[in-house]
C-alpha positions in Angstrom: 161.6 199.7 13.8 159.6 200.5 10.7 157.5 203.6 11.3 155.9 204.3 7.9 155.6 202.7 4.5 154.1 204.6 1.5 153.7 203.1 -2.0 152.8 205.2 -5.1 152.0 203.3 -8.3 153.5 200.1 -6.9 151.5 196.9 -6.2 147.7 196.6 -6.3 146.9 200.2 -5.7 147.9 203.6 -6.9 148.5 204.7 -3.3 149.0 202.7 -0.1 150.2 204.2 3.2 150.7 202.5 6.5 151.8 204.2 9.7 152.9 201.3 11.9 152.5 201.1 15.6 155.6 200.4 17.7 154.6 197.0 19.0 151.9 194.9 17.3 150.5 195.5 13.7 147.9 193.1 12.2 147.1 193.1 8.5 143.8 191.7 7.5 141.7 191.4 4.3 140.8 189.2 1.4 143.3 187.3 -0.7 145.2 189.2 -3.4 144.9 192.7 -1.9 148.5 193.1 -1.0 149.1 191.9 2.6 152.1 189.7 1.6 153.2 192.4 -0.8 153.4 194.8 2.1 155.4 192.3 4.2 157.8 191.8 1.2 158.3 195.5 0.8 158.7 196.1 4.5 161.5 193.4 4.5 163.2 195.2 1.6 162.9 198.6 3.4 164.6 197.1 6.5 167.1 194.8 4.8 167.7 196.2 1.3 167.1 192.7 0.1 164.1 191.3 -1.8 162.9 188.0 -0.4 161.7 187.0 -3.9 160.8 188.9 -7.0 161.3 192.7 -6.5 158.2 194.9 -6.5 157.4 196.2 -10.0 155.9 199.6 -10.7 152.6 199.8 -12.5 153.4 199.8 -16.3 151.9 203.2 -17.1 153.5 205.0 -14.1 157.1 203.8 -14.0 158.4 207.3 -13.8 156.0 208.3 -11.0 156.5 205.1 -9.0 158.0 205.5 -5.5 158.5 203.6 -2.3 158.9 205.8 0.7 159.6 204.6 4.2 160.7 205.8 7.6 162.9 203.7 10.0 163.6 204.5 13.6 167.1 203.4 14.7 168.7 203.4 18.1 169.2 207.2 18.3 167.3 208.7 15.3 164.8 208.2 12.6 165.3 208.5 8.9 163.0 208.8 5.9 164.0 207.4 2.5 162.5 207.6 -1.0 163.3 205.0 -3.7 162.4 205.5 -7.3 162.3 203.0 -10.1 165.3 203.2 -12.4 164.4 201.9 -15.9 168.0 201.8 -16.9 168.9 199.2 -14.3 165.4 198.0 -13.8 165.7 198.3 -10.0 164.8 200.6 -7.1 167.4 203.3 -6.4 167.8 205.1 -3.0 169.8 207.9 -1.7 173.3 207.0 -0.6 174.4 207.3 3.0 174.3 205.5 6.3 170.8 204.4 7.3 169.4 203.9 10.8 169.9 200.5 12.3 166.4 198.9 12.6 167.6 196.1 14.9 167.5 192.4 14.3 164.9 191.7 11.6 163.3 188.2 11.0 160.8 187.6 8.2 158.8 184.3 8.5 157.3 183.7 5.0 154.1 181.7 4.4 156.0 179.2 2.2 158.2 178.2 5.1 161.2 180.3 4.1 162.8 182.9 6.3 164.8 186.1 6.0 167.2 187.4 8.6 168.9 190.8 8.7 171.5 191.2 11.4 172.9 194.6 12.2 176.2 193.1 13.2 176.6 191.1 10.0 174.6 192.9 7.3 175.9 196.5 7.8 176.4 199.0 4.9 179.1 201.3 3.8 178.7 205.0 4.7 178.7 206.2 1.1 177.4 203.3 -1.0 174.2 201.5 -1.8 176.2 198.3 -1.7 177.1 196.2 1.3 180.4 196.6 3.1 183.2 194.4 1.8 183.1 191.0 3.3 179.4 191.1 4.2 176.3 189.9 2.4 172.7 191.1 2.2 169.9 189.8 4.4 170.2 186.0 4.8 167.5 184.3 2.8 166.5 180.7 3.8 164.3 178.5 1.7 162.1 176.1 3.6 164.6 173.3 3.0 167.6 175.5 4.0 166.1 176.2 7.4 166.4 172.5 8.1 169.5 171.5 6.2 171.7 174.7 6.4 172.5 177.8 4.4 175.7 178.0 2.4 177.1 180.7 0.1 179.4 179.7 -2.6 181.5 182.2 -4.6 184.0 181.7 -7.3 187.5 182.3 -6.1 189.2 185.3 -7.8 192.5 183.4 -8.0 191.8 179.9 -9.2 188.9 177.5 -10.1 188.0 176.8 -6.5 184.8 178.0 -4.8 184.9 180.0 -1.6 182.4 178.5 0.7 180.8 180.4 3.6 178.6 178.4 6.0 176.0 180.8 7.4 173.9 178.3 9.2 174.3 174.5 9.9 170.5 174.2 9.8 167.9 173.2 12.4 168.7 169.4 12.3 172.4 169.7 12.9 172.4 172.8 15.2 169.7 171.2 17.4 171.7 168.0 18.0 174.9 170.0 18.4 173.4 172.4 21.0 171.7 169.5 22.8 174.8 167.3 23.0 176.9 170.1 24.4 174.1 171.4 26.7 174.8 174.9 25.3 173.2 178.2 26.1 171.5 178.0 22.7 169.8 174.7 23.7 168.6 176.2 27.0 167.2 179.2 25.1 165.6 176.9 22.6 163.8 174.9 25.3 162.4 178.1 26.8 161.3 179.4 23.4 159.6 176.1 22.6 157.8 176.1 25.9 156.4 179.6 25.3 155.3 178.8 21.8 153.8 175.4 22.6 150.1 174.6 22.0 147.6 174.5 24.8 148.0 171.4 27.1 151.1 170.1 25.3 154.7 171.3 25.7 157.1 171.0 22.7 159.6 168.9 24.7 162.9 167.9 23.0 163.7 164.2 23.3 167.0 162.3 22.7 168.4 162.4 19.2 168.0 159.1 17.2 169.2 157.5 14.0 166.5 157.1 11.3 168.1 154.2 9.5 171.3 152.1 9.3 172.3 153.9 6.2 171.9 157.4 7.6 174.8 158.5 9.8 173.1 161.6 11.1 171.5 161.9 14.6 168.1 163.5 14.2 166.3 165.6 16.9 163.1 164.3 18.4 160.0 165.5 20.2 158.5 163.8 23.2 154.7 163.7 22.5 151.9 162.2 24.7 151.9 159.1 22.4 155.6 158.7 22.1 158.9 160.1 20.7 159.0 161.2 17.1 161.8 162.6 14.9 161.3 166.3 14.0 161.0 165.3 10.3 157.8 163.4 11.2 156.2 166.2 13.1 153.0 167.8 11.8 153.0 170.7 9.4 151.9 173.1 12.1 154.5 171.8 14.5 157.3 172.0 11.9 156.5 175.6 11.1 156.6 176.6 14.8 159.8 174.6 15.3 161.4 176.4 12.4 160.3 179.7 13.8 161.7 178.9 17.2 165.0 177.7 15.7 165.4 180.8 13.6 164.7 183.1 16.6 167.4 181.3 18.7 169.9 181.0 15.9 169.5 184.6 14.7 169.8 186.0 18.2 172.8 184.0 19.3 174.7 184.6 16.1 174.0 188.3 16.4 175.4 188.3 20.0 178.6 186.5 18.7 179.0 188.9 15.8 178.4 192.0 18.0 181.0 190.7 20.5 183.6 190.3 17.7 182.9 193.8 16.6 183.1 195.1 20.2 179.5 196.3 20.1 176.6 195.8 22.3 173.8 193.5 21.1 170.7 195.3 19.7 167.8 196.1 21.9 165.3 196.0 19.0 163.8 193.0 17.2 161.4 193.3 14.3 159.3 190.2 13.3 157.5 190.1 9.9 155.1 187.1 9.8 152.8 186.0 7.0 149.9 183.8 8.2 151.3 182.7 11.5 148.1 180.6 11.9 148.9 178.4 8.9 148.5 174.7 9.7 147.7 175.4 13.4 144.7 173.9 15.2 142.3 176.6 16.7 143.6 175.7 20.2 147.1 176.7 19.0 145.9 179.7 17.0 144.5 181.4 20.1 147.8 181.1 21.9 150.5 181.7 19.3 150.3 185.5 18.8 150.3 186.5 22.5 153.1 183.9 23.0 155.2 185.5 20.2 155.0 188.8 22.0 156.4 187.2 25.1 159.0 185.0 23.5 161.4 187.8 22.7 162.0 188.2 26.5 163.5 184.7 26.4 166.1 186.0 24.0 166.9 189.3 25.7 164.8 190.5 28.7 165.4 194.2 27.8 164.6 193.9 24.1 161.7 195.7 22.5 159.7 193.9 19.8 157.7 195.1 16.8 155.5 192.6 15.0 153.9 193.1 11.6 151.7 190.1 10.9 149.3 189.2 8.1 146.4 187.0 9.1 143.1 185.6 7.8 142.1 184.1 11.1 139.4 185.7 13.3 140.6 183.6 16.2 143.9 185.4 16.0 142.2 188.7 16.5 140.1 187.4 19.3 143.2 186.0 21.0 145.0 189.4 21.3 142.0 191.3 22.7 143.5 191.1 26.3 146.9 192.2 25.0 145.8 194.9 22.5 146.8 198.5 23.4 145.7 201.1 20.9 148.6 203.3 21.9 151.1 200.7 20.8 149.2 198.4 18.5 147.3 198.8 15.2 144.9 196.8 13.0 144.9 197.5 9.2 142.3 196.3 6.8 142.7 195.8 3.0 139.5 196.2 1.1 138.4 196.3 -2.6 136.4 199.5 -3.1 134.5 201.0 -6.0 132.7 199.3 -8.9 133.4 198.1 -12.4 136.7 199.3 -13.9 137.0 201.8 -11.1 137.7 199.2 -8.4 140.8 199.7 -6.3 142.5 198.5 -3.1 142.1 200.6 0.0 144.2 200.2 3.2 143.0 201.9 6.3 143.8 201.7 10.0 140.7 200.3 11.7 139.4 201.6 15.0 140.1 198.9 17.5 136.9 197.4 19.0 136.9 194.1 20.9 134.3 191.7 19.6 134.5 189.0 22.3 134.7 185.8 20.2 135.8 184.6 16.8 132.3 184.4 15.4 131.7 188.1 16.2 135.0 188.9 14.4 133.8 186.9 11.4 130.6 189.0 11.0 132.3 192.3 11.8 133.4 194.9 9.2 136.9 193.3 9.4 135.9 190.1 7.7 132.5 191.1 6.2 130.7 187.8 6.5 127.0 188.0 6.9 126.9 184.8 9.0 129.4 182.5 10.6 127.9 179.5 8.9 128.0 177.7 5.5 127.1 179.7 2.4 123.9 177.6 2.0 122.9 178.3 5.6 123.6 182.0 5.2 121.3 182.2 2.1 118.6 180.2 3.9 118.8 182.5 6.9 118.6 185.6 4.8 115.4 184.2 3.1 114.0 183.3 6.5 114.7 186.7 8.0 112.9 188.3 5.1 109.9 186.0 5.7 109.7 187.1 9.3 109.0 190.6 8.0 106.2 189.4 5.7 103.3 188.1 7.8 101.1 187.6 4.7 103.6 185.3 2.9 101.7 182.3 1.4 101.9 179.2 3.5 103.5 177.1 0.7 106.3 179.7 0.5 106.8 179.4 4.3 106.9 175.6 4.1 109.6 175.8 1.4 111.7 178.1 3.6 111.1 175.9 6.6 112.3 172.8 4.8 115.4 174.5 3.5 116.3 175.8 7.0 115.9 172.3 8.4 118.2 171.0 5.8 121.1 173.4 6.5 120.6 174.3 10.1 119.0 171.2 11.7 117.1 171.9 14.8 120.0 172.9 17.2 120.8 176.3 15.7 120.0 179.3 17.9 117.9 180.8 15.1 115.3 178.1 15.5 113.3 179.7 18.4 112.8 182.8 16.3 111.7 180.8 13.3 109.4 178.4 15.1 106.9 181.1 16.0 106.6 182.0 12.3 106.3 178.4 11.3 103.6 177.7 13.9 101.7 180.8 12.7 101.7 179.2 9.2 100.4 175.9 10.7 103.7 174.0 10.4 104.2 171.7 13.3 107.8 171.1 14.7 
């Protein structure tokens, strides 16, 4: 579990510090303020592998730049400090064995994934490098999640390549699990059921062939209007299907690797998720985060889960109000503060306060909107509210405001009863 992450002269601010809760952590804020950057750095702290480009120090402060973090393992916690080495142009950490954070899964917003497995991605006691015969965290592109992940290395003895198949991919594994009625397929069905949208279960159908020229059997979903191949599913469904597959694949592969090493499977799972709501209808958005907290129990009933998720969706925050426990959960906001050339990014742990519905979250200090309406309607409302405070405003000015309000709000908006009194006082008939 990741307990704390501190960045000095790295990323969009001179200093950023997050003390994570042990269960659910939500990151909110405007675009470009560092939420995805924090997820990338958290993944590196837990896996020692960058999911993409490594973080760079701020140019004027390379010698002062640091990434500090604290990880709690099975029996202990450990704090680490990494400094930027300009000779190797990389981040260097102290050597030595690090605490085991558990199984780590990173769902990136581009559809790619990262998996760090404590039974397959362990480290040497005295080295910054991985133990011989292992690899760093497994990194899947969006395509590799579906088609498989293979590592090719040049043989030391001849011109051949050594090939290691890390994953067969969703399409082949799904069909293989289904045809053999394996424990993986039973787990997959349960995970899909938990993650399904409201009123519709993601139900596997029988595999089919897509064309006479394609020899592969392709998994299908049974939908209310018929059976479709997974490759034809909606963007939202495909992302959840990929997440469900990676959860099942990562867990069952971890169990097998732990068994081969005569170890017990981990009791800790860390999920890093960037914009879980991407492509999802609001009916699905308000279910998916609570469902994700429950789904780990389908993998291992005794497992504990830590989620660190970035979101732009007020409905996601509204959806966790019944679940949120300030003793085990946290909400972080990323804001741009200051003015002119002195503007900077500030991260703070927000006081949790239920708002009741998505609109209330939109106009709260978390999202900072003045109104849960169009920008034109917001401006017209501001003008109308100002007019309510000016009883001597000329009638022609009131008529202009009335006409503008009618254009953007129509006559069904709840603001109209307040405004109609002002309009009638100015002699404007409904």
